[in-house]
C-alpha positions in Angstrom: 290.1 -131.2 53.2 288.6 -127.7 53.3 286.6 -125.9 50.6 288.6 -123.2 48.9 285.9 -120.5 49.6 285.7 -121.4 53.3 289.5 -121.2 53.5 289.5 -117.7 51.9 286.7 -116.5 54.2 288.3 -117.8 57.4 291.7 -116.4 56.3 290.2 -112.9 55.7 288.3 -113.0 59.0 291.4 -114.2 60.9 289.5 -117.4 62.0 292.1 -119.9 61.1 293.3 -122.3 63.8 297.1 -122.3 64.3 297.1 -125.9 63.2 295.9 -124.7 59.8 298.3 -121.8 59.0 301.4 -121.7 56.8 304.3 -122.3 59.2 306.2 -119.0 59.8 303.1 -116.8 59.3 301.6 -117.4 62.8 302.8 -113.9 64.0 301.3 -112.0 61.1 298.2 -109.8 61.6 296.4 -112.3 59.3 298.2 -115.6 59.1 298.1 -117.4 55.7 296.0 -120.5 55.4 297.7 -123.7 54.3 295.5 -125.6 51.8 297.3 -128.8 52.8 296.6 -128.3 56.6 293.2 -126.5 56.7 290.3 -128.7 57.6 286.6 -127.8 57.1 285.2 -126.6 60.4 281.8 -127.6 61.8 279.0 -125.2 60.9 275.8 -125.5 62.9 272.7 -125.7 60.7 270.5 -122.6 61.0 267.0 -121.7 59.9 267.0 -120.0 56.6 270.5 -121.0 55.8 271.1 -122.5 52.4 271.8 -126.2 52.2 275.4 -127.3 51.7 276.6 -126.9 48.2 277.5 -130.2 46.5 280.9 -128.7 45.8 281.6 -128.2 49.5 280.8 -131.9 50.4 283.9 -134.1 50.7 283.5 -137.5 49.1 284.0 -140.7 51.2 287.7 -141.2 50.3 288.5 -137.5 51.2 286.6 -137.8 54.5 288.6 -140.9 55.4 291.8 -139.2 54.4 290.8 -136.2 56.5 290.3 -138.3 59.6 293.6 -140.1 59.1 295.3 -136.7 58.7 293.8 -135.5 62.0 295.0 -138.6 63.7 298.5 -138.7 62.2 299.4 -135.0 62.1 297.4 -133.5 65.0 296.6 -136.1 67.6 299.7 -138.3 67.1 302.2 -135.5 66.4 304.4 -134.2 69.2 303.0 -130.8 69.9 303.9 -128.0 72.4 300.2 -127.2 72.7 298.1 -128.7 75.5 296.2 -131.8 74.6 292.9 -130.1 75.5 293.6 -127.8 72.6 294.4 -130.7 70.3 291.1 -132.4 71.4 289.1 -129.2 70.9 290.3 -128.8 67.3 290.0 -132.5 66.4 286.5 -132.7 68.0 285.2 -129.9 65.9 286.7 -131.2 62.7 285.3 -134.7 63.3 281.8 -133.1 63.8 282.3 -131.5 60.4 283.2 -134.9 58.9 280.1 -136.4 60.5 278.0 -133.6 59.0 279.2 -134.4 55.5 278.6 -138.1 56.1 275.0 -137.6 57.2 274.2 -135.3 54.2 275.6 -137.9 51.8 274.0 -140.8 53.7 277.3 -142.5 53.8 277.5 -146.2 54.4 279.8 -149.1 53.7 283.4 -149.7 54.5 284.6 -146.1 54.3 281.9 -145.1 56.8 282.9 -147.9 59.2 286.6 -147.0 58.9 285.8 -143.4 59.8 283.5 -144.3 62.7 285.9 -146.8 64.2 288.7 -144.3 64.3 286.3 -141.6 65.7 285.1 -144.0 68.5 288.6 -144.8 69.5 289.5 -141.1 69.6 286.6 -140.3 71.9 287.3 -143.3 74.2 290.9 -142.3 74.5 290.0 -138.7 75.2 287.6 -139.7 77.9 290.6 -141.2 79.8 293.3 -138.7 78.7 291.2 -135.7 79.8 289.6 -137.1 82.8 289.5 -134.5 85.6 290.2 -131.5 83.4 288.2 -128.4 84.2 284.7 -128.3 82.7 285.5 -125.0 80.9 288.0 -126.8 78.6 286.6 -130.4 78.6 283.1 -131.6 79.3 282.9 -135.4 79.7 279.1 -135.3 79.1 279.5 -133.7 75.7 282.2 -136.2 74.8 279.9 -139.0 76.0 276.9 -137.8 74.0 278.9 -137.8 70.8 280.6 -141.1 71.5 277.3 -142.8 72.1 276.0 -141.5 68.8 279.1 -142.7 66.9 278.8 -146.1 68.6 275.1 -146.5 67.7 275.8 -145.6 64.1 278.7 -148.0 63.9 276.7 -150.9 65.4 274.0 -150.1 62.8 276.5 -150.3 60.0 277.7 -153.7 61.3 274.2 -154.9 61.4 273.0 -153.7 58.0 276.2 -153.7 56.0 277.5 -156.5 53.8 280.8 -156.7 55.6 283.0 -158.4 56.5 284.1 -156.1 59.3 287.2 -157.5 60.9 287.2 -155.0 63.9 283.6 -155.8 65.0 284.8 -157.9 67.9 286.9 -155.0 69.3 284.0 -152.5 69.1 281.3 -154.7 70.5 283.6 -155.3 73.6 284.5 -151.6 73.8 280.8 -150.6 73.7 279.9 -153.0 76.6 282.9 -151.9 78.7 282.1 -148.2 78.2 278.4 -148.7 79.0 278.9 -151.1 81.8 275.7 -151.7 83.8 273.3 -150.4 81.2 270.7 -153.1 80.3 270.5 -151.9 76.7 274.3 -152.5 76.2 274.2 -155.9 77.8 271.1 -156.9 75.8 272.7 -155.8 72.6 275.8 -158.0 73.2 273.6 -161.0 74.2 271.7 -160.7 70.9 274.9 -160.9 68.8 275.6 -164.0 66.8 277.2 -166.8 68.7 280.5 -166.5 66.7 280.9 -163.0 68.0 279.8 -163.6 71.6 282.4 -166.4 71.8 285.3 -164.2 70.7 287.9 -163.5 73.4 287.3 -159.8 73.7 283.6 -160.0 73.9 283.7 -163.0 76.4 286.0 -161.0 78.7 283.8 -157.9 78.4 280.7 -160.0 79.3 282.5 -161.5 82.3 283.4 -158.0 83.5 279.8 -156.9 82.9 278.5 -159.9 84.9 280.8 -159.2 87.8 279.6 -155.6 87.8 276.0 -156.5 87.8 276.6 -159.2 90.5 278.2 -156.6 92.7 281.6 -158.4 92.7 284.2 -155.6 92.5 287.1 -157.9 93.4 286.4 -160.2 90.4 285.9 -157.2 88.1 289.2 -155.6 89.0 291.0 -159.0 88.6 289.5 -159.4 85.2 290.3 -155.8 84.3 294.0 -156.8 84.4 293.5 -158.8 81.2 292.2 -155.8 79.2 294.3 -154.0 76.6 294.9 -150.3 76.9 291.9 -149.0 74.9 289.6 -151.5 76.6 290.9 -150.2 80.0 290.2 -146.6 78.8 286.6 -147.6 78.1 286.3 -149.2 81.5 288.1 -146.5 83.5 285.1 -144.3 84.2 283.5 -147.2 86.2 286.6 -147.8 88.4 285.6 -145.2 91.1 282.2 -146.8 91.5 283.7 -150.3 91.6 286.3 -149.4 94.3 283.6 -147.5 96.3 281.5 -150.6 96.2 284.5 -152.7 97.4 285.1 -150.5 100.4 281.3 -150.4 101.2 281.1 -154.2 101.2 284.2 -154.6 103.4 283.0 -151.8 105.7 280.0 -154.0 106.5 281.6 -157.4 106.3 284.6 -156.6 108.5 282.9 -154.0 110.8 284.3 -154.9 114.2 286.2 -153.1 116.9 288.8 -155.9 117.0 289.1 -156.6 113.3 292.1 -155.3 111.4 292.6 -155.8 107.6 296.1 -155.6 106.0 296.4 -152.5 103.9 298.7 -154.3 101.4 296.1 -157.0 100.8 293.4 -154.4 100.2 295.7 -152.6 97.8 296.1 -155.8 95.8 292.4 -156.4 95.8 291.7 -152.8 94.6 294.6 -152.8 92.0 296.3 -149.8 93.7 299.6 -149.0 95.3 299.3 -149.1 99.1 299.6 -145.2 99.6 296.7 -144.7 97.1 294.7 -147.4 98.7 295.2 -145.7 102.1 294.2 -142.3 100.6 291.1 -143.9 99.0 290.1 -145.4 102.4 290.5 -142.1 104.2 288.4 -140.3 101.5 285.5 -142.6 102.4 286.0 -142.2 106.1 287.7 -145.6 106.5 290.5 -145.5 109.1 294.0 -146.7 108.3 296.1 -146.9 111.5 299.8 -146.4 112.0 300.5 -150.1 111.5 299.1 -150.0 107.9 296.0 -151.8 109.0 292.5 -150.9 107.8 289.8 -150.5 110.5 286.5 -151.1 108.7 283.3 -149.7 110.3 279.9 -149.5 108.6 279.0 -146.5 110.7 282.2 -144.6 109.7 281.8 -145.1 105.9 280.9 -141.8 104.2 280.8 -140.3 100.8 283.8 -138.0 100.1 283.4 -134.3 99.8 283.0 -133.0 96.3 286.4 -132.5 94.6 288.3 -134.5 97.2 288.4 -137.7 95.2 290.4 -137.2 92.0 289.7 -140.0 89.6 292.9 -139.5 87.6 295.0 -140.3 90.7 293.7 -143.9 90.6 294.3 -144.6 86.9 297.3 -146.9 87.4 295.4 -150.0 86.2 295.0 -148.1 82.9 298.2 -146.1 82.5 300.5 -149.1 83.1 299.1 -150.6 79.9 299.9 -147.5 77.8 303.7 -147.9 78.0 305.4 -148.0 74.6 302.1 -147.3 72.7 301.9 -144.4 70.2 298.7 -142.4 70.3 298.1 -142.6 66.6 298.6 -146.4 66.6 296.0 -146.7 69.4 293.4 -144.7 67.4 294.2 -146.4 64.1 293.8 -149.7 65.9 297.4 -150.8 65.2 298.4 -151.3 68.8 
């Protein structure tokens, strides 16, 4: 998975990641590199730098095996290390895989198998690391790479011979992740009828229509039917959706004498009552001592930066994760 020369160089320069060293040598001044664990790192192309040597390029079967190793032994393995460190290592090594794929103009089923696992990894990471400090996880960078992988994958589906049994899954994931973007909606509407009529794509389209129609209650009700990874793809839109729900109700039920039951609002917003109350207060909506919501269009306000933590409101996603192994999710076996 790593060229021998690179392994020797990084070993001599003490640039091996602890995921790549021979167990038991971690405390040495220069830990020993394990050829069975080392993975070629991403190297940024530079002006005047020699093109990659053919001997350093991993063929398609080795690239797929490398991705599977990263999923099984790094992402899916119980580790004492923070998941941000796992993500950082795997993110870099997947960029290196992508680099080898581009140089070789890889296409076909091996290319699709690699891209599908990579897309799942980035979607899962966007949920798992939501709210982490920017110095250790930047959602915009993750998004940029995910969009590139999705675009490449959809192009493979369009131009390849197929069949691609997972295409339904990824067309739905792409729409859910890019909810509200006209290009994503147009792409799905231009799919063959047989794909548009599959259960996952039909559900994603229904959620997209609810989002575009400004119907957050219907969107959240439909979201209950999503599987875990689909909910991960949707999760970044949930804050916007719930904000819209509170804004609509703040106008529709704005009256000094009107009281709205908190437990009903919690059900509509797919939250536990205490979280629904906290969300209301974050937007300036009053919740009185009798657990009644007092909506007022004049009181509604945007929360102060940092007050609204997205990950506190992930219940609609996290409850779907129970019993699922991370590597099964990313391999698509869940």
